[in-house]
C-alpha positions in Angstrom: 1.7 -11.5 8.9 3.1 -10.3 12.2 0.5 -8.7 14.1 0.5 -7.4 17.5 3.9 -8.5 18.1 7.1 -6.7 19.1 8.8 -4.6 16.4 12.0 -6.4 15.3 12.9 -4.8 12.0 13.2 -1.0 13.0 16.9 -0.4 14.0 18.0 -3.8 13.1 21.2 -3.4 10.9 21.3 -7.0 9.7 17.9 -7.1 8.1 18.0 -8.9 4.7 15.8 -7.7 1.8 13.2 -10.3 0.7 13.6 -11.7 -2.7 10.1 -12.8 -3.0 6.5 -11.5 -2.2 6.5 -11.4 1.7 3.4 -10.2 3.6 4.6 -12.0 6.7 7.3 -9.3 7.0 4.8 -6.7 7.9 4.9 -5.5 11.6 2.5 -3.2 13.8 2.5 -1.1 16.7 -0.3 0.2 18.9 -2.1 3.6 17.9 -1.5 5.8 20.9 -4.2 8.3 19.4 -7.3 6.1 19.0 -9.5 8.9 20.2 -8.6 10.8 17.1 -9.5 10.0 13.5 -6.3 11.0 11.3 -4.8 10.0 8.1 -1.3 8.4 7.9 0.2 8.6 4.3 3.2 6.7 2.9 4.7 7.7 -0.4 6.9 5.0 -2.2 8.2 6.7 -5.4 10.6 3.7 -6.2 8.1 0.6 -6.3 8.8 -2.1 -8.8 7.4 -5.4 -9.8 7.5 -7.6 -12.8 5.0 -8.0 -15.8 3.5 -11.5 -15.3 3.5 -12.1 -18.9 6.9 -10.7 -20.3 8.9 -10.4 -17.2 9.7 -6.7 -17.8 10.0 -4.5 -14.9 7.3 -2.2 -14.0 8.0 0.9 -12.0 5.5 3.1 -10.0 5.0 5.7 -7.3 2.7 4.0 -4.6 0.7 6.1 -2.3 -1.0 4.5 0.8 -3.2 6.4 3.0 -5.0 5.2 5.9 -6.9 6.1 9.2 -5.7 3.7 12.0 -7.9 1.8 14.3 -6.1 -0.1 17.0 -2.8 -0.9 15.2 -0.5 0.9 12.7 1.9 -0.6 10.3 5.6 -0.1 11.1 7.2 1.9 8.2 10.6 -0.1 7.9 8.6 -3.4 7.6 6.2 -1.7 5.0 9.3 -0.6 3.0 10.6 -4.2 3.0 7.2 -5.7 2.1 6.9 -3.2 -0.8 10.5 -4.2 -1.8 9.2 -7.9 -1.8 7.3 -7.1 -5.0 10.5 -6.5 -7.0 10.5 -10.0 -8.4 6.8 -10.6 -8.2 4.9 -11.1 -11.5 1.6 -9.3 -11.1 -0.4 -6.9 -13.0 -0.6 -3.3 -11.7 -4.1 -3.7 -10.6 -3.2 -7.0 -8.8 -0.2 -5.2 -6.8 -2.5 -2.5 -5.7 -5.3 -4.8 -4.4 -2.7 -7.3 -2.7 -1.2 -4.2 -0.8 -4.5 -3.0 0.3 -5.7 -6.4 1.3 -2.5 -7.3 3.2 -2.7 -4.0 5.1 -6.4 -4.6 6.1 -5.6 -8.1 7.4 -2.7 -6.8 9.3 -4.1 -3.9 11.1 -7.8 -3.6 10.5 -7.9 0.2 9.7 -10.9 2.3 9.8 -10.3 3.4 6.3 -7.4 2.8 3.8 -6.7 3.7 0.2 -3.8 2.6 -2.1 -3.1 4.4 -5.4 -0.3 3.2 -8.0 0.9 5.5 -10.5 2.9 3.3 -13.0 5.3 4.6 -15.5 4.2 4.1 -19.0 5.3 1.1 -21.0 4.1 0.8 -24.7 3.0 4.4 -24.6 0.4 4.1 -21.8 0.5 4.5 -18.1 -2.1 2.7 -15.6 -3.0 4.2 -12.4 -5.0 1.7 -10.4 -6.7 3.1 -7.2 -8.4 0.9 -4.6 -10.1 1.7 -1.2 -11.9 0.4 1.7 -13.9 1.6 4.7 -15.0 -0.5 7.8 -18.4 -2.0 7.2 -21.1 -0.4 9.3 -19.1 2.7 10.1 -19.1 6.3 8.3 -16.0 5.2 6.9 -17.8 2.7 4.4 -19.7 5.6 3.0 -16.5 7.7 2.9 -14.8 4.9 1.0 -17.6 4.8 -1.7 -17.6 8.6 -2.1 -13.7 8.8 -2.5 -13.8 6.0 -5.0 -16.6 7.5 -7.1 -14.7 10.9 -7.0 -11.0 10.3 -6.4 -10.0 11.5 -9.9 -12.4 14.2 -10.8 -9.5 16.5 -11.2 -6.8 14.4 -12.9 -3.3 15.5 -12.9 -1.5 16.8 -16.0 0.9 14.0 -17.0 3.9 15.5 -18.5 6.6 13.8 -16.6 5.9 9.9 -17.3 
């Protein structure tokens, strides 16, 4: 993964979309507000991947929220990275965990969570949630509490 290097994708009109899973496409920039803790949230309503068994497409809305540390993920590189799952054969839970682990390796956030809300196939939807808080900080405890309580009030699902 491209960490702590210049941003090359933003504004580049000749960027090619990856055809295979590509964590190396991710880029960062410096957090100019390191003295503040704040959430950054990305919503990707058009995520797609492939079922590793049947090869059928899976569709989801992916929500990524994080509290930056020193570095932040650049949004165009994140878009291309998420697009790279399009031909990737992984279970829903694997996609969500890979996304989180790749972003942790990239930018070492204080806190991060990734939630995938997949459309149903076979009459059932799967909504995996994963999070992480830096060890030895208050964010580690916050991560546990959010994981334990993340879906206390589940949404009414009538559109999937």
